[in-house]
N, C-alpha and C positions, 0 to 999 in steps of 0.2 A: 426976608425971603418968603415968597409965596409959592406953594406947590399944590397942584390939583391932583387928587388921587381918585382912582376908580377901582371898584371891587365888585365881583358878582354878588348878587343878593342871595343870602342864605338865611332862611327863617328857621327859628327853633321849631322842633317837631309839633309843639302845641299850636303853632300858628300856620301850619302847612295848608290848612283850608283856604288861607288868604293868598297863597302863592301865585295864583293866576292873576291877581290884581296888583301884585308887587312889581316894581320896576325890575328890569333885567340886571341893573347894577345900582350900587349906591355910589355917590360922588360927594367929595368934600374938598374944601379948600383949607389948607394949613398955612398959617402965618407964624413964622419963627423969627425971633429977634435974639441974636447972639451977644453975649458979653464975652468977647474973645479973651480978655485977661483972665476971667474966672473960668472960662471954658464951659459955660452954662448958657442954655437958651430957654427963653420963655416961649411956649407954644400954645396957640389957640386954634381951634378947629371949628369951621362953620360948614354944616352939611348943606348940600343943595336941596333945600326944601322951600316951600313957600315962605315969603318974608314974614308972614304972620306967625310962623312957628319959631322964628329965631329966638324970641324971648323965652320959649318953652324948653329949649335945649341948650346945654352948655358943655363944653369939653375943653380942658386946658391942662397944662402940665409943664414939666421941665425935661430937658434933654441935657445930659452931661457927657463930656469927654474926659476920661481919666487915663493918665499915662500908665502903661504897663511895660513889663520887660520886653514884650514882643511888639510894642507899638502903642495902641490905645484901645480903650473899651468904651463903647457907646451905650449908655443906659437911658431909659426914659421912665418917668413917673407921670401917669395920666389919671385924670378924674373926669367923669362925665355924669350928667344928670338930665332927667327929663321931667318937665313940670306939666303933667297932664292929669293931676289929681290922683285918685286911686288907680286909674288905668295906667298912668305914667309910672307909678311905683312898680306895678306888676310888669309892665313892659321893660322897665329898666332891669329888673331881675332876670326876665326871660332873655333879654338881649345882651346881658353882661358878658357871657361867654363868647358870643359872636363878635362883640366890639373888641374884647381882649384878643381874640384870634386875629382880627384885622390889624390891630396895632402891633401884634407880634410879627405878622407877615411884613408890615411896613418897616419895622425895625430890621428884619432880616434883609430886606431890599437895600436899606441904607448901609448895613454892615457889609454886604457883598459889594456894593458900589464903592465904598471907601476902603475895602480890604487891600 
């Protein structure tokens, strides 16, 4: 399954001076492959960035459905990295909270949809 996501751009405070040059939104394509018997999915994320950047960014993880007394619980474990040398490691730290917030919002959308 492939899903395209859009979210407004939110830069960390330290990068606010670049806000005028940032796109209005960030976009990415998720590909998810389910093992229905195990109720686990492998997830990969490809941001809409120039192709030359694809090898510099990676994001992947798993999504799990677990039975509960009231239905099921959807959980995700995600990892991401940026390979831009020292700048990338600094950006990764700065953007970590924003990426986590986006992934949490995405999970909330999925939970609401399947509730």
